[in-house]
N, C-alpha and C positions, 0 to 999 in steps of 0.2 A: 453415256454412249458405250458402256461396256458391252451391252447386248444390242447388236445392230442387225436388223433384218436384211433380207436380200433386196428389198425395195430401197432401203437406205443406200446400199451399194450402187444400185442403178441410178438413183438420183445424184449421187456424188459423181458417178461417171458422166452424167449429163452436164453437171456443172463444170467439170474439167474440160469436157469437149467444147462447151461454150467459151471458156477461157482461151483454149488453144485456137479455136476458130477466129476469135477476135484479134489474136496476135499472130495469126498465120503468116501474114505478109512480112512482119518483122523477123520471124523465125526463119522462114524459107529464104530470106535475103541474107541471112548470116553466112559468112564464108566458112565457118567451121562449127563443130558441135560445141566447143568451148565458148565461142561467141554467142551461140544460141542460149546456152546456160546463163551467160552474163546478162543477156537481154531480159530473161525471166527474173533474175535476181534483182535487177534495178527497174522492174516494171512500174513500181509505185511512183518512181521519180519521173518516168517518161510518159506514162499513160494517164490522161486526165479522167478516164472512166474506170480506173482501177477499183475504186471503192463501190462501184455499181455492179461489179461482177458478182454473180450469185455465190460462187465458191468463196470469194473474199468475205462476203456478208456472212456466210455459214461459219467460217472460221472465227470471225470476230464475235458473232453471237455465242458460239460455243465457248469461247474463252470467257466472255462476259458471264454466262450461266455458271461456268465451273469456278471461276476465280473472282467474279465480281464482288461478292460479299467480303471476301478476304481483302481485296484491294481497298474497298471502302473503309474497312476496319483499320487497316494500316494507315490510310490517309488521315482518318480522324484521330488516331493515336498520335501520329506525327504532329498534327496541328495542335493538339492539346499539350504535347511536350514542348512545343516551340512558343507557347503563349507568353511565357515570361522572358523569352530571349528575343534576339534580333529577328525580324521577319525573314524567313528563308525564301530563297528564290525558287522559281519554277523548276529549274534544272536540278536543284538539290532534292526537292520532293520526289521528282520522277526517278532520280537515281536511287534514292533510298527505297521507295516502294518497289521498283523493278528488282532490286537486289533481293529484298525479302521475299518477293513472290517467286523468283527463280529458285530460291533455296527451299521453298516449301514442299511438303509431301504432295499436296494437291496438284501442284504444277508438274511434278514428275509423273504422277499417275495419269494426268491429262495427256502429256506428251507420249507416254507409252500406249495409251488407248488410241490416240490419233495415228500413231505409227502403225499399229496393227490393222486398223480399218483401211488406211491408205495403201498398205501393202497388198491387201486383198483387192482393192479397187484397181490399182495400177497393174497387178498381175492379170486381172480379168480383162482390162483394156488392151493389154499386149496380146493376149490370146485371141481376142475377138476384133483385132484392129481392122482387118479387111471387111468383115461383116458390118462392123459399126460404120465404116466409111461409106458403104453402099446404102445403108439405111439411115444415114445421118439426118437428112431433112425430115423424114417421117418421124424419127425419134424426137426431133426438136419440137414438132407440133404436139406430140404426145406429152412432152415435159411441160410445155406451156399450158396445156389443158389441165394437167395434174396440179400445177401450181395454182391455177385459177380456182380449181375445186377445193383446194386445201387452204385457201387464203383466210377463212374465218375460223379462229380457234378460241376456245374459252381459256381464261387464264389458269383455271384450276384443273385442266385436263391432264391426267397423269399417264395416259398410254404413250408409248414411245413414238408412235406415228405423229400424233398431233403435237407433241412436245418438240419433235424434230422440226416440223414445219414452222412452228413459232420461232425457232431459233434462227432461221436464216431469212425470214421475211417479215418486216414490220410494214404492213400494207396500208393502203389509203383508207380502207374500211376501218381498220383498227384505230387509226388516228382520228377518224370522224367520231368513232365511239367514245374515245377519250375526250374529244371536244364537247360532246353532249354531256358526258359525266361531270365535266368541270363547270357546268352551268351553275351559277349561284343558287338556282332553285333546287338543285339536287341535294339529297341528304349529305350531312358532313362525312359519313363513312364512305359514301360513293365517291365523293370528290377526293378524299384522302387516297382511296385505292387507285383512282385514275391517275393521280399525281405520282403515286408510287410506281405504277406501271410505266409512266412516262420517264421517270428517273432511271428505271432499270433498262430501258431501251437504248440502243446505240444512238448517240446524239446525231451522228451523220445521217442515219436513216430518218430520224425525226425532221432534221433540217432539209432533207432532200424531198420530203413529201410535198405534194401540191398544196395541202392544207396548212403548210407551215406558217404562212402569213397570218391566217386566221388564228392559229394556235398562239402565235406570238402576241397578237392583240388580246387574246383571252387571258394569257398569262400576265400581261402588263396590267390588265384590269384587276386581275386577282391579287396583284401585289398590294392593293389597298384593302384587302380582306382584313377585318378586325381580328380574326383568329391568328395569333402569332405563330402557331405551329404550321398552319397552312402556308403562311407567308414564308416561313423558314424553309419549307420544302421546295417552294418555287426558287428561292435563292440558292438552295442546294443544287437544283437542276441547272441554274445559271452557272454556278461555280464549276459543276461537272463539265458543262459545255465549254467554259473558258479553258479548262485544263486539257481536255481531250480532243477538241476540234480545231481544224485549221482556221486561219485568220478570217477568210471570207464568210465563215459561219459564225465565229465568235463576234465578228463585227456587227452582225445583225442583233445579237443578244445585247451587246454593249450599247448599241444605238437605242434599242427599245428601253433599256434600263435608264439611260441618260435622259431620254425624252420623258419617261414617266416621272423622274425626279424633278425635271423642269416644270412639268405641269403640276406636280404635287406642291412645289413651292409657290407657284403662281396662283393656285386655287385658294380662294378665301374660305373654303369649307374646312380645310385642314387646320388643326390647332398647332401652329408653329410657334415655338417659344420666342419671346422678345428679349432685348438686351436687359430690360429692367427686371424681368423674372428670372433670367439665367437659364441654365440647362441642368435638369436633374437626370443623370444618366441611368438612374434606377427606374425611371418611368418607362413602361412597356412601349409606348408609342415612340419615345426617343430612342430606345434600344433598337426597335425595328428600323427606324430611319437611319440610325448610325450603321447598322449592318449593311443596308443597301449602299450607303455612301462608301463604306469601307470596302465592299466587294468591288465597286467601281474603281476605287483608288488602287486596290491591289492589281487589278487588270491594267490600269494606267502604268504602273511601275514595271509590269512584266512585258507588256506589248512591244516596247522598243527592241527587245532581244530577238524578235522574230519577224517584225513587220517589213523589214527591208527585203525579205524574200518574196514579197507579194506586190501586186500592182499598187502604185502610189495612191490610187483613188480610195483604197480601203483605209490607208493611214490617214488621208486627209479627212475622210468622213468621221473617223474616230476623234481627230483633233478638233474638228469644227463642232461636233456635238458636245465635246468637253468644254470648250471655250464658251459656247452658247449657254451651257448650264451654269458655269461659274460667273457669267456676266449678268445673271438674273438679279434684278434690283426691285425691291418692294416700293410701294408708294413713299416718295420722299417728303410728302407734305406733313407727315407726322413727326413728332419729336424723335430724335435718334434713339432714345431709350425705349420708346414705345413701339417702334416699328418691328415687324417680324424679322427674324434672323435670315440672312441670305444664305444660299448654298455654300458660299465660300467659307463661312464660319464652321460649318460641319466638316468640310474638307480639311480646314486647318486643325480641327480637333483630332482627326485620324492621321493626318500627315503634316505635323506642325512645321517641319523644316522643308516642306515642298519638294520632297524627293522625286515625286512624279515629274515636276517641271525640270529638275536637274537632269533626269534621264532622257526626257524628250529633247532637251537642248544639246545633249552630248554629241549626237551624230548629225552631220550636215543634212542627211536625208530627211529627217523629221524637223530639224531646226528651221530649215527654209520655209516649210509649210506653216509652222507655228508663228514665226515672225511675220510672214506675209499676212496671215489672218489677223494677227494682233494689230498690224498697221492699218488694214483695210476695214475691218468690221468690229474688232473687239478691243480697241484701244482703251475702252472704259475700264477693262480689267487692270491695266497698268495704272490708269489714273486713280482708281480707288485704292490701289496698293500704296501709291505715293501719298495719297490723302491720309491713309491710315497711319503712315509713319509720322506725318506732320501732326496729326491729332494726338498721337502718343507723346510726341515731344512737347506740344502745348500743355498736355496734362502734367508732364514732369515739371514744367516751369511753374504751373499754377498751383499745384497741390503741395502739401507739406510732405516731408519725407515719410512719416509714419503712415500716412494715407497711401502713398505710392507703393509701399512695400507689399501691400496686399495684391498688387498686380502680378508680382513675380512669385507670390507665395505658392502658386500651383506647381512651380518648377521643381520644388523639393518634395511635394506631396501628391504628385499627379496620379500615382497608382493607388493612393489611399483614400482619395476623396470621391464622392458620388455626386457632387454638385459643383458647377462652375458658375460663378457670379458674372454679371455683365462686364465688370472691370477685367475679370480674368479672361473672358472671351475676347474682349478688345485686345488684351495683351497677346493672346494666342494668335489672333488674326494679324497683329503687328509683326510677330516673329515670322509667320508665314509670308507676309508681304515683303519683309526684309530679305528673306532667303530668295524669294522669287525675283526681286529687283537686283539682288547681288548677282544672281546667275545671268540675268538679262544683260547686265552691263558688261559682261565679259566679251560679248560678241559685237562686232561692228554694226550689224543691222539692228541689234537691240538698242545700242546707244543712239541710233538715228531716230528712234521714237521720241527722243527729247528734242526741244523743250516741250513740256506738257502744261496745259491750262487747268488750274484747279478753281473751283467755284469759290473757295474760301480765301483765295489770294488774288491780288490785282495783277501781279506780274507773272509771266510764264516761269515755270520751274525748269531750270537748266540742269545739265549734268553736274556742274559745279555746285549749284544750290543743293542738290541731292547729296553730294559727297560732304558738303559742309554740315548738312543735317545729320548724316551718319556720324560724323566726327563729334558733333555736339552731344549726340545721344550717349557717347561713351562716358562723358563726365557729368552729364545732367541726369541721366537715368540712374535709379538706385540699383544696388547690388541685391542679390538674393539674401534672405535672412541667414544669419550665421548657423542656425540650427539645421539648415538643409544639408543634405549629403553633398560631398565634394563632387561626386560623379555628375549629379544633376545640376549642380551650381555652374560647372563649366559649360554644360550643354545649353542651358536656357536663360541664363542671366542676360539682361539687355546688353551690357558692355561686352560680354564674351561673344554674344551673337554678332554684334556689329563688328567687333574686331576680327572675327572669323571671316566675315564678308570682305572686309578691307584687306585682309591677308591674301585672299584669293585674287583680288583685283591687283594687288602689288605684284603677285607672281606672274601675271600676264602683262608682258612688257608694253605691247601696243595699247592695251586698256589702261595701264598705269600712266602712260604718257598723256593720254587724252583726258583721263579723269582726275588723277591725283597730283601730277607734276605741274602745279601752278601755285602762285603766291597765295591765293585766297584759301585754298585747302590747307596749305602749310601753316598759314596764320591761324586757322581754326584749330589745328592740332597743337599749336604752341600757345594758344590763348591762356589755358590754365597755368602754364609755366610763367608767362608774363606776370599774371596776377600773384602767383606764389612768391615770385622774387620781389614783388612790391609789398609783401606781407599782407595781402588781402586774400579773401577766399576766391579760389579759381572759379568755382561754380557751385551751385547748391549740391552739397554732398559729394564734392570731388574727392574721392577716396584715393588711397594709395594704389588700390587695384586698378582704378581708372588710369592713373599715371603710368602704371606698368603696361597697360594695353596701348597707351599712346606711344610709349617708348618702343614697343615692339613694332608698331607701324612705321615709326621714324627710322628704325634700324633697317627695316626692309627697303624703305625708300633710299636710304644712304648706301645700301649694298649694290645699287645699280648706278651705272655711270651717269645717266640722265638725271636721276634723283639726287645724286651727290652734287652734281653741278648746280642744281636748283638750290640745295641747302647752302652751298658755298657762296654763290653769287646772286641768287634770286633769278627772276625771269629776264631782267635786263642787265646781263652781266657786263655788257660793254658800255653801259650808261655811266657818264661821269657825274651824274647828279648825286648829291649827298642824300642818302636815304637811311631809314632805320636799319639796325643790325639784321643781317641775314640769319636764316635758321641755324646754321652751324655755330655762329657766335652765341646765340641765345641758349642753345643746347649745351655748349661748352661752359658758359657762365653758370647755368643752372646745375650742371654736373659738379662743377668746382664748389659751388655753395653747398651742395649735398655732401660732398666729401669732407669739406671743412666744417660740416654741421652748422652752417650759418643760416639755416631756415628753421625758425622756432616752431612752426606749425606742426611739423612731424617729430618734434623732440620726444624721445622716449618710445616711439612707435616700434612695435615688433617687426613691422613690414619695411622699416626704413632701409635696412641693408638690401632688400630685394629691389626697392625703388632705385637705390644708388646703382646697383648692378645693372638694372635695365637701362638707365641713361648712360652709364659708362659704355655699355654695349653699343649704343648709338655712336658715341664718340669714337669707339674702336673702329667702326666702319669708316669713319672720316680720317682719323690719323693713321689708318692702315694704308693710305695712299700718300704719295709725295705731295700732291696738290693740297689734300686735306690737312696734312700735317703742317704745311706752310701756313695755313690759315689759323690753326689752333696753337701755334707756337707761343703767342702772347699770354696764353692762359696757364702755361706750365703744368699741364695736367699730369705729366709724368711725376712731377714732384708731389702733387696732391695725392695721387694714387699710391706712390711709394710711402708717403707719410701715413696714410690710412693702413697700408699693409703692415708697416712696422708696429703701429699701435695695436692692430689686431693680433699680430704675432706675439706680442707681449701678453695680451689677454689670454691667448691659448695656453701660454706657459703657466699662467697663474691659476688655471682651473684645477681645483683639488682632485686628487685621485678618489674615485668613489669607494666607499666602505661597504662591504657586504652586509646586507641586512638593514642598511639605512634607508629611510623614506625618501631621501634626496637623491638616490641613485639615478632614478629615471630622469628627474629634472636636470641634474648636472650633466648626464649623458646627452640629453637633447641640446642643452646649451653648448656643450662642447662640439657637437656635430654642426650646429649653426655657425659657430665661430670658425671652425675648420673649413666649412664650405665657403664662407665669406673670404677667408684668407686665400683659398685656392682661386676664387673668382678674381681677386685683386692681382694675384700673380699672373693669371691668364691675361688680364688687361695689360699689365706691364710687358708681358712677353710679346704681345701683338705690336708693340712699338718696333720690334725687330723686323717688321715687314718692309721697312724702308731703311736705307743707309743712315739718314739723319736721325730717324727714330731709334736706331740701334745706338747711336752716339748718346742720345738722351737716356736710354736704358742703362748704359754703362755708368752715366753720372749718378744714377740713383743708388748704385752700389748693390743692386739686387739681381745682377745678371746671373750669378751662380745659382741662386734659388729659382729663378725663372727657367733656366735651362734644365735644372733638375726636375722641375715641375713638368716641363715639356717631355722629357725622357720618360717620366712615369706614365704620362698619358699615352705616349707612343708605345710603351711596352704593353699597355692595356688595350691598345687599338682604339682609343677614344678620339673623337673629333676635336679639332682645335677650338672652334668657336661655333656659335649658333648659326651664323650666316657665313658658311665656309667659302672663302675665295681661293684658297690654295692649300696644299698639303704641307707636311712637316719639312719636305725637301727645301722649300723656299726659305723657311725660317732658319734651317740648319746652314744653308748657303750664306745667308746674311750674317748669322752669328759667327760663322767660321772665318769671315773676311777680316776679322780683327783678332789681335793677339789675345785680348781678354776673353773674347768669345770662344776661342779655341781651347783655352785652359778650362773654361766653364764646361764645354762639351766633354772634355776628358774627365774632369772630376765628377760629372754627373753619371758617368758610365755609358754615355751614348756611343763614344768611339769604340769602347770595348765590345758593346753589343753588336755594332755594325761589323767589326772585324771578325767576331765569332761567327756571325751569320754568314759572312763571306767564306770563311774557312770551311764551314759545314757544307756549303754548296760546291766549293771548289775541290776540296780534298776528301770529304767524308761521304757526301751524298745523303739521301734521306733515309732515316731509320725505318720507315714504314714500307720500303720497297723490298720485296722478297728477293732472295739470292737467285731464284730461278729466272728473274727478269733483270739481267744486267743492264747498266746504263748504256745508252747508245753513244757512239763516238761523236764528239761535237763536230759540227760542220763549220761553224764560225770560229774565228780566233778566240773570241770570248763567248762561252756558252750562254744561252738565254737565261739559264738559272742564275748566272753570275752577273748579268748585265745591270741589274738594279744596284747590286753592291758596288760594281765598278763606278757607276755614275755617282753613287753616294760618296765614295772616296774622292772622286774628282772634285765634287762640290765642297768636300770637307777640307781640302788641302791647297788653298792659295798660299802664297809665300808667308804672310804673317803667321798662319797656323803651322806651317812646316817648320818655321824658325823656332816657334815656341815649343813644339812637340819633339823636335829632334836636334835642335841647335846645341852645339858643344857636347853631344852625346856620341859615344863610340858604339859600333855594332857589337852585338854579343859574340859573334864568331866562335861559337862553342865547338869543342872537339867532337861532340856527339849530340844528336837531337833525338829525343824520344818520339816515337810515332804518335803518342798521345799528347804531345806538347803542342798546345794550340796558341797561336799568336793572340795577343791582347792589346797591342798598341801599334802606332804607326812605325816605330822603330823596328818592331818585329816583322812587319810586312816588308820593309826594306831588306831586312836580313834574310827572310825566308823565301821571298818571291822575286826580288829584283837583283840583289848583289849576291849571286850564287857563286862564291869564290872558293868553295871547298866541296869535296866529295861527300862530306857529312851532310851538308845542306841538300845536295841533290838526292841522296839516299833517303832523306826524311820525307820526301814528297811521293805520294802514291801516284799522282798524275803529273809527272815532272814537266813534260812538254807543255801541256795545257796550262799548268800553274805558272810556269816561267814566262810563257807568252802573255799571260794576264799581267804579270809583273812588268814586263817590258812595255806593254801598251800603257800601263799606268805611268811608268817612267817617262815615256814619250810625251804624255799630256802634262805631267808635272814640269818637265824641262822646257815647255813652251814659255813658262815664266822664267826669264833669264836669271833672276835672283835665286830662284830655287835651284836652277841648274848650277850656278856658281857655288851655292852652299853644299850641294851633294858632291860636286867635284872637289871642293876644298876639303870636306870631311871624309869622303869615302872613295875618291878617285874612280868614279863610275866609268869614265872613258877608258882608263887602264884595264878595268875589269872586263869591259865589253871587248876590247882588243885582244885580251888574253883568251877569252872564250872563242873568238873568231880564229885565233891561232890554233887552238885545240881542234877546230873544225876543218883543218886542212888535211887533205889526202895527198901524200907524197908518192907519186908514181915512179919518180926517179930523182936523182940528185938535183936536176935542173928544172923539173916539172912539178909544180905544186898547184893542186886544185882545191878550191873550197867546196866542201859538201853543201849543196844547196838544199836546205830544209826550212821548215817554218821558223825555227829559232834563228838560223843564220841570216835569213832575209829580214827578220824583225830587228836583229841587232844592227845590221847594215843601215837600215833606215834610221834607227836611233843615233848611231854614230855620226851620220851625215847631218842630222838635225842639230845635234849638240855641238858640233865642231865648226860648222859653217854658219855665218851670220849673213842675212840678206833678205830682201823683199821678194815678192812673187816673180819679178823679172831678173833677180840677181843670183838666185841659187836654185838648184834643181834637186828635189827630194826623190829618191828612188821609190818605186811603188812597193807595196807589201804583198802583192799577188804575182803569181807567175803568168807569163804570157804563153799563148799558143804558138806552136811551131818548133823548129829544131833547136832554137836557143831560148829556153823559157825565161832566163834571167840574164839579159845582156849587160846589166849594170855591174861594174867591177867591185869586188869585195876587197877588203884590206884588213890587215892585222897590225899595222904599225904606221907611224908618221913618216913622211908627209902624206896627207890624204890625196886621193886622185883629184885632179883639177877639173875633171869632166862634170863634176857636180856644181861648178861655178859657171854662171852664164857669161857668154862672150859679149853680150849686148852692152853691158855697163862697164866691163873691164876696158881699160885704156881710154876711158871717157875723159877728154881734155876740156879745159875751161875755155871753150871757143866763144862763150858768150861775153868775154871780156871786152870785145869791140863794141858791144851794145851798152857798156857801162855808162859812157858819157851821155848817150841819149837818155838813158833812164834817169840819171842824176839831174838832168836839166829840169825835170819835173819837180825836183825837191829844192828849188832855190829858197834861200833864207829870206824870211819876211820880217818886217819890223814887229809885227804882232805874232808872238810865239804860238798862241792858240790857233790863229788862222793858219799858220804854217803847218801845224800838226794835222789839222783837219784836211788841208790840201794834200799832205803826204798820204793820208789814209785814202782819199778819193783816187789819187793817182795809182796807189798800190792796188786798189780794187780793179781799176780800169786795166792795169797791166796784167793782173791775174786772169782776167776774163779774156783778154786779147792774146797775150804772148806770155803764158806762165813760165815757159822754159827759160826766159831771160833772167827770172829771179832765181839765181843759183850761183854757186861759185863765189868769185870775188865781188860780184855785184851784190849778192845777198849779204856778204860780210860787211861791206861799206854801208849798205842801207840800214842794217840793224844797228851798227855802231852809231851812225849819225842820228837815227831816230830815237834810240834809247837815251843817248846823251841829252837831247833836247827835252825828252819826257822827264828825265830825272832833274832837270833844271826848272821844270814848271811845277809850282806848288799844287796846282789843281790836279795834276796827274799823279803826284806822289801819294802813296798810301802809307808806307812805312817810313819812320824817321831815318835820317842819314846816320850811318855808323862809321866812326873813324877807325880805319884799319891800317896799322903801320908795320906789321910783321914783314920780315924779309925772308928770302929763301933759307938763309942760315938759321933763322929762328925755327923753321918747321922741318928742316932737313932730317933731323934725328927722330922726328915723330914717326910712329908706325901706323900703317893702314891694316885693316882686317884682311884676312886671307880671301874673303869674298871680293873686296875692293881690288886686291892685287890681281886676281884672276880676271876681274872685269876690265882692268887696264890692258892686259894682254889681249883680251877679246876685242876691245875697242881698237887697238893699234892694228890688229890683224884685219879687221873690217875696213879701217881707214886706208891701209896699204892696198887692199883690194880695189878700193875706189880711187886710188891715186891721190888721196887727200893728205896722207901722213907719210913720214919717213921713218927709218929705223930708230932714230934718236927721239922719236916722239914719246916713247914709253917713260923716260925720265921726266920730261916736261909735264906729261899728264899726271904723273905721280905727285909732283910738286903742286900742281893746280889743285888736286883733290885734298892734299894736306892743308893748303891755304884755305880751302873752302870749309874744311872741318873746323879750323880755328876761327874763321870768320863767323860761322853760324853759331858756334858756342858762345861768342860774345853777345848774341841776341837771344839766346834761349836760356830760360831759367832751369836750374837743375831739378830733376824729378826723382823722387824716391818711389820705387815700384819694384814689385817682385817679377814683373814681366821682363823677359830677356831683351825685347826690342827697345825698352826704355832705359836700359843700363848701358851707358856709354853713347857712342855716336850712332848715326843712322845704320840700321841693320843690313840694308841692302847696298847695291852699287848705285852710284849717282849717275843715272843714264842721261839726265838732262845736261850735266856738265860735260859728259863724254861727247854728247851730240854737239854741244856748243864748241868744244875743243876742235872737233872735226870741221865745223862750219868756219872757224877761225883759222883753218888750215894748219893746226898744230902750233899756233902762236900763243905761247904761255902768257905773255904780258897783255896782249889784247883780250884774251879770255878772262883774266882776272879783273882787268879794268871794266870790262863789260859787265861782269857779274856784280861788282860793287854798285854800279849805276842801276843795274837791273833789279837788285834786291830792294830798291825803294818803291817799285811798282807793285800794284795789286796782283798782276799776272804771275809774279814770281812765286806766290803762294801755291799756285796750281800747276805751273810748269816745272818748277824746281821743288820737288816733293820733300827732300830733307829739310827745306826751309822751315816747315811747321810740323813735321812728323805726322802728316796726314796719312792715315793708313786705309781709309775707306775710299777706294778709288778703283777704276778699271785697270785690268792688266795692261791693256793697250797704252794707257796714259802713263802708267808707272815706268814702262821701259821705252817711252817716246816712240812707240810703234815699231821698234826694231823687230825684224823678222816678219812684220805684217805689211809694211809699206816699203817701197823702194826709197832710196836715199833722197831723191829730189822731192818726193811727196812728204817725207819727214821734215825737210827744210821748209816746205810750204806750210805744213802744219804749225811749226814753231813761229814762222814769220807772220802767219795769219793771226795767231793768238796775240803776238806782240803788237802788231799794227792795229788790229781792230778791237781788241779788248778780251778779257778773260772769258766772257760768256761765249766767245766763238769756239772755245774748247768743247763746250757742251753741244753747240750746233754741228761741229764736225763729227762728233760721235753719233748724233741723230742722223746726219747725212749718211754715215756708214751703215747704220741700220736700215735706212731707206734703200741703199744700194744692195744690201743683202736680203731684202724683203722675201723674195721667192725662196732663197736658200733657207732662211729662217723657218718659213712655213713648212718646207719639205723636211727639214731635220727635226722640227718639232713633232711631226707625224711619225718619224722613225725613232724618236726618243733618244737622239744623240746630239742635241743642239749644243750642250755644254762642250762636248768634245770638238765639235765642228768649230765653234767660235774660238777655242783655244789653239787648235792645231792648224787651221787653215789660214793662209795669208789672204789679204784683202785684194783679190784679183780684180783688176779693171777699175779700181777706185782711184780717182784723181781729185784732189782738193778743189782745183780750179773748175771742174765740171759741175760742182754743186754750189758755186758762189751765189747764184741768183736764189737758189732754194734757201741758203743760209741767211741771206738778206731778208727774206720773208719771215724766217724764224726770229730774226733780230727785231723786226717791227712788232711782232706779236708778243714776244716773251722777254725782251731785254729788261724792262722795268722789274719784273719779278726775279729773274735769274741773277741779274747784276746786284740787286739789293741783297739777295741771299749771299752772294759771294762776298759782298762787302762786310758781312757779319762774321767773316772767317776768324778774326781775332777773338771775338766774343766766344765763338763756338770752341775754340781751341784752348781756352784758358782753363 
């Protein structure tokens, strides 16, 4: 187009005028020039006649003539490059070819040429606008006449005029000429040339011609041409149409090709291979047929990416023609081996894993149509797929192993062989059927197609039958030969393929519940394990690989609540009938036998460690939950795993150091790697016991907690996942481990605490190294910046009282005279010294961000001191109250001798809050904590600040102060219900019933003197009833004089002062109560020492008496109104009861417990609710302690959800009192819990002596 004549410009002007005339209404209706331009830019999207405009056709043909050959070369080159790789998608091809085209020299020259000619045309149109407007209609008639005269052009015409006319109009006459030339009677060269002309024409022009239907029929007929070159050119035209044309055009091509293939397979004249002869893919006829099938399949896989943008009828027509083709069946009267192969076999060859079906089922838009047609017209497609799976299974059962192996032989040599035997074709069809059925079962409508009737089976095939079949295929079908490559082994071996399908089903919860979670399927999965434990063969050729696959499926089932319940209890979990062991028991038994190497079949196998690891992984999903661990306790898996770990650890130490140049270097190195991997796997299994409190106790008993925590830290440092089926992050395990003293020491020795504190300091004080100085950090809006929030929560989880006591107990603060700016804290003591107890100028000057860092420390102190034992420890060792008061004193502004004002800033407000929190004890209605934020108005902080004792009384509520024991008048009425009976057991049960009745009706009566007498009387009779006593009676004869000179810890002494202060506030204790409580605690220490065996341990908490304060005895002392004798007498009787082990924590040194329970809900509940908590546990049993905690969580349900979302749940549960919770309000709820869970909970509580030895 470099040389354009004047007539060319005239014709172009006419084309543009036609275009503008057609869109005249749209343009003139535009409110502005910009809108008009926008309409033209998006004309293709809004105008259905866009591709029929002559100007558009001209441009398209000009591009095709200029760049068409180059585009075809690029597409062919891309296709050949991708032959050995994964098939590329439509979008990838287009993007690649477009990019290469736009970068080419030809493209730039074409754009330059178009720009020049269009500039001439546009300038001419502007100059002659008025004249052209007057003569518009006359010129239109002239243009139409010119087009009519120039419609016939020869292909080889080289002059510019005829070439130009060819470029913008592929007319009806030309198409008719091509039709005539394609006639089979024409010479080969003529037919080739006609087809070449057709391929070079724009597909849209061809498809829009009136003779398109005839041409389509002609092309379909020509597909049967024996000349492969001619057939290839037709397929090339089809492929080009699929790539470049819209759906309503490609749909017709697809339909014609699908119908042709259907007729081809149904015709008796075509020589279609049979199963007995197999398929030789070097045969020209087979190659031609496979090309046609592959082209159809490629379009099947690409169509879903764009058919949603078109009317549904197009998609439905494609789907129906496909299903109709795949449902073609040859005459069934012949033997299976002698019948011609159906189309489905060839589709399975080119798309073994049924990717086309996966893509069609992905979107609801197409899935609905596919499932509807399958159900109404083409259910035979599903039936034959199921039949194929059963046939393959029958073959596996009937044939010998060495014969079966040939079935899967193709999986390793698929790209090297040119012949597929009948058995291999059956196997390929089986894989295709398996993948199709697996995808079908994911969806509800797909599962509704079952049950299915098979001719070879009497009974209907249900979903369960199909899943049992899949399961059996894992251990009945052979593995691929060992010489096959690993990549193809995983992709096409029967067991791997079935496992992949079952994995997908497991991941879909609704599907898994309906298909997998039933006893029949679980029993099928466990069948080989049953047989192995009986020392019989599980199934023909049940290999280690098959067991690994089974373990993987079981682990996925156990990782979901519904699946775990099925494994633990079976389908009838409430049935009282004695049945065979459930899945969890069988898996645990088998895993224990594997660990103990008590199964001779696998003795010496290289795969044995992998099998062990796979089944321990299933157990890990079970014992990672409280319920699952309870079921697996009898098998002592922690001991077996620990024993195997110690044995493996010794082996790793004995591996000799490789010698350079030795032949054994590689083998030793590989052996070493295997042993180390197995050792790490066992440590990971042990570590996962820490997911539950009781599991952590078992982990401690193995003696491997230090190694497990070090292993966890190493994985944490490498950002590795905890386990294959991850339920939680490292935070959960760290929190559990840190709840015990041994765990805290393990965390410190592993380097975990050091890493956490270093990361905190980097965020708090140093900032990120990769931030340029020109972009300074923004001033934090929140008290704790978002960058430090994770570290803050990590420290909160890391520092319950047992951990704090072990990490800072009996240690002095550094209190250095000078701190280097490069000195980074590395331990908890450093955090206390540098961020919390800032009692010197040196500490303040060492902080870059003093206010932000100190507020962080005060917030951490506030959370830590919610644990009253931690508060007492910090107060005893570091006098935190005095430090805070001194800091407040320094924050006073003296305007005159008599006027002193506190400077109100973030630090003074935070300190005031902490001071009130740590100096006043009380529940939600008993004390008032000042807010941490300022209020709007003239007085932003109306709460009084203070810098010395006594503290302002405005923070104590008036509601409970001066509360007198007015309920004493009701004492007689209440005690009438507790008349002594001749039968002690009957009397105890009657007392419990009356207590429940009173708690529901008039709970406030049970307080004060009434509560005191009730507890005394009830515990006295319980201690005299042998059936109610759990611990033996201990004779205690010590007097006050014997214990008077004994000393209490500083924590206990401060706890006594705090107790008396709280008791005086409640009008329960007098000033003299401090001495009496001191004596009571000294007696208790001596009394408990008589019953406890001495323990030798490096842990601080086990050296001497109980490390914390005895909050239960303090609470009981207040209930007894400060009566020392009554308190001691009650405790001696109470110590015989099981409940004493759970209410009186120093009784058994139990350290795994809730913060609430440890301090008897002080600061969380009002005093009357604390009394009701203790009374309920004493009267109704120790399990009610659990039910009360569950009731509290139910009460906090909405708050828990909210704070989980805001990621501050730990802080909320520690800092916030239990507002609105009353024990009596949840009595009916707790009674329901008792009915459902008492047998399990109480049985576990009764094992407390065994667990604590």
